[in-house]
C-alpha positions, 0 to 999 in steps of 0.5 A: 549471733553465730553458733558453732553447734558440737565440734568434736574437739575444740583444740584452742591455746590458753591465756597462760601459753598452753593447749588446751582440747575440750570435746563434746562443745559449741562456740557461740559468736556474737554480733560483733565478731567476738567469741561470747561462751565455749560449752554447753551452747543453745540459743534462740536466734542464732545461724546454727551450723553443724561444726561435727569437725575439730576447731581452732584458733583462725590461723594468721599468717605473719609474712606472706605475699599474696601477689607473688601466687603468680610467681609460683614454679617459674624460678624455682632453684636459685638461691633468694639473691639471684631469685630477686634479680630475675623476680625484680626484672619481672615485677617492675614491668607488673600492671595494677590489674595483674597484681591485683588478680595475684592478690585473689588468688594468693586470698581464696588460697588463704580461705580454703586452707585455714588462714583468719589473717595476713601480714602481707608484702605487697600492695595495689590500693584495689585490694582494698575492696577484694578483702572486705568481699573475701571477708578475712584480715589483712594488714597490707601496705605498699613496700619501701624498696629504692630500686623499683619505687620511689620512696615517696610515691609509697608516702602518698600511698600509705596516706592514702591507705591509712586514711581509707581502712581507717573504719575497717574491722578487716583490712588494717596499714602496715609499714613495710620496708623492703629491708635494710639492704635494699634501702637508703639512709634517707627512707630508713630516716623516713620509715621512722619519721612515718612510723612514729606519725601513723602509730604504724606498726613495721614489717620487714626482712631481716637477717635473711642470707649471708651476702645480705649480712656482708653488704649492710656490714659492708655500709654500716659498720652493722649488724641489719638488725643493729642498723634498725635500732639504731634508726629506730625502727626496734621496738615491740611494735617491729616483726623482723621476719627471718632472723636465720642469720643473727648475732647473741648480741642480735637477740639481746636487741631483738628480745630487749624490745620484744619485737616480734619474730616471723619464721619462715621455714619453707621458703629459708630452705627451699632458698637456700639460705643456710642460717638457723632461727634460732628459735629456742631462744626466741622463744624465750625472749621476746614472740614467736610468730610462722608466715608461708612468705610467698608463694613464689618461694615458699610455694603453698599459703598453706599454714598445717604444713608451714607448722610441720615443717618448722617444727621438723626443721627445727628440731633437726637443726638444734639436734633436739626433739623437745627444740620446738614441740606441736604445741608451740608451733601451732602457738606460733601459727595463731595467738603468736600473729595476732599479738605481733598486730596487737589483737586480741584473738587466737584463742576458742575463749569469751572477749577472742575476736571470732576466728575459726576454722575447722577441720574434718574430723572424716578425714582418714588423714588424721586418724583416728582421732581422739582427745589425746592425740588430736592436739598433735595430729592438727600439726604433724598430720592435717594440711589445708585441704581437711579445713571444714570453714572457716569463721573470721569475725563470726561470718563462716566465710569460706564452707560446702556453700562457696566451695565450688565457687571459689574454686572458679574463681581461682581456675578462672584468675589462673587462665588470666595470668597465665596468659600474661606470663606467657607474654611477658617471658615470651616478649 
């Protein structure tokens, strides 16, 4: 058992969709990784960690490409399609070892930023061992993208992954479809068959740019969400990322299906995708989660930054200071992410997964801190550098005991990636 003793504050979503603040409580997590008690708790035989901070549910990054840490800052002033043309050319030259190094660097960054679970769209079979070693939750799978990979190879890798991680608590398979526009009708039909056969959730980019919408309409005479619906890919297990260029009737389809919508504000703004993620409409009718996108476009894997960006962008878009609140952003970054993959997590309450992020209350950037402002300060004033501990599945995977080790490993990986990239870019 693990006891997080004497948390200054516990800030947690509630089952009815609100956020509550508890003061001066402890959190007891059982050996099987589930929260047992929250309150005045003291038990014999538990591993005790002095919390002395702000505890929130572990953050869930509902869309990223972890291995793209290697592309951070390389292609920074392009719109999406131009960016993809450059990146796809580079990706064709990547070795499996380099992909693994990029993934590991992204894993370390996520952990140090307080992220307990990641929905990733990239793949190397060896990431399974890394995930188990570092100890956070990752939803992973090879990506169906016809212009880069043979879909038969992708299917074989997916089947192998499903078999390999069957008993893992940390890494779970996901069906990654890059997009409607980057795949053929045959691939879309095969993805639907695999989704049903393997009982997997679908994770896909949708309506990120206006050009994408034009491309899809030219091919099918339908909008992207309509195409997903036509091919039987739109249901409550679908996770739809971006949705910046959707019609009202597509929103109706999404809400009728109860699919999850994922907002990635920083990446969308950097890539000048324009459009409009319709947060107010989506929050009224379906589950909405939050993602950083890959470090190649979003630059950072800091979900605290992403919460703040989401609120600011949406208020600006709607001309409405209540378009998205700090509490709603916290829900998107925690419980809604867990909900997207069917996990009972994202709340600090008995019966929920023992995934907890603890922030340092001594950091001046979050102070003065009190029960009235702590939830707002988490969203508007915090960043991943304030994370003191990360607990996943009842185990402390980040804290003072391994901080320097993780930093040193990240620097070693970075040097190796730089050496490879220099050779590739100069060659």
